C-alpha angles and dihedrals in degrees: 000000000000126000120225118194109212121193119200110204124192130160092254103035146015126207129178123204131187114219120192113208132181111250093254092050091051092048091048092048093049092048093049091048092049093050091046090048092237135122117255089248092054091048089053092048091051091049090051092048090051093047093050090049089052091051092049089055094045109100094197091052091047090053091052089046092054089050091051091048091053093047092049092046091056092048092049092049090052091050091051093056 
């Protein structure tokens, strides 16, 4: 496995993540990024953006998300008492 350190830079915040990939995944990612003319980090950011968009459009995921929000809301309200 290889580790890729990805930094996500925005005007307001910066976050760094370490992603461990199998060798074949890392090679594939590097090849895709090279062909697309992007950095590996940018290729990862684009993949994350696409995945989040897919989840936002997924009705089953959205239903589970609303359930999780409600469960967390109740727990937070209990903690605030």
